[in-house]
C-alpha positions, 0 to 999 in steps of 0.5 A: 619312567613316566610312572616313576616321575608321576609317583615321585610327584605324588609323593612330593605333594602328599609328603608336604601335606603330611609335614603340615599335619605333623607340625600341627600335631607337634606344636598344637595337639602335642600328643606326647613328648615333643622331642620324640614326636619331632624325631618320629616326624623327621624320620618319617619324612626322611624315609619318604625322601629316600624312598622317592628321591634317590639318589639324594647325594653321591659318595663324592659329595662327602668331600673336604670342601663340602664338609668345610662349607657345612661347618662354616655355614653353621657358624655363620648362621649362628652369628646371624642369629646372635646378631638378630637377637641383639636387634630384637633386644633393641626393638623390644627396649626402644619400640616395645609395641613391635615386639610386646612379648619378646621374652615370652616368645623366646622362652617358649622357643626353648621351653621344650629343652627340659622335656628330656636330658640335654645330652639326649636332646642334643643327640636327637637334634643332630640325628634324626631331626637335623638330618631328617629335615634337610633330607626332606626339605632340601634333598627331596622337596627343593630338588623336586622343584628344581627339576620342574622350575628354575632355581629362583622359583624352586628356592622361593617356594621351598623356603616359603613352605618351610616358613608356612609349616611353622605357622602352627607354632603361633610364635613370631620369634620361631616363625622368624627363625624358620624364615631365616633358616629356610632362606639360608639353607635353601640358598645354600643348597641352591648355591652349592648344588649339594645336600652335604653342606646343608646336612652338616650345617643343620646337624651342627647348628641345631644342638649348638643353638638349642643346647650348647650355646643357646641364644636367650 
């Protein structure tokens, strides 16, 4: 048992470091197509989560209640982002020194949409990208921290790591979005105690905000 716990701890810390390397490669080095790189990266992290963090969820967690929470939370997060976009528009128009490059930064967030056919990008965002991110960050990393610390500390550290891994983008809009998502999904996982609502929320929200109904 002690050896298993030690291997799980080593895997958690090593995979966090790996996530930073992969995100840096995706956003800075960009060795090949962004969406294929993102799919590869989230798949690798998901495999680590399943290898060292099982069980990530139980069969009974796939309940109507959890699915409904996932759908509702995806809609809520989309609404939060729509409202946030209105705020950034107002700030850019009335306090331009605070967001001097709002349009350019927002355009850069969506710049990769044309790298593959939209239907394929949407499918990849649903799975493995949305699925893989949640399995790793909430299902493995936050659950690992919850076993070590109390809920508030595990929530804070997981959300902070989710933001920090996106610093490599150098895009203030994307970093702010990562902050909002990290707080929202880490909070949802903490509140529900189940990975299923968070999985559904992320897997639906990604294709909606990037492909179906982008916020520009």
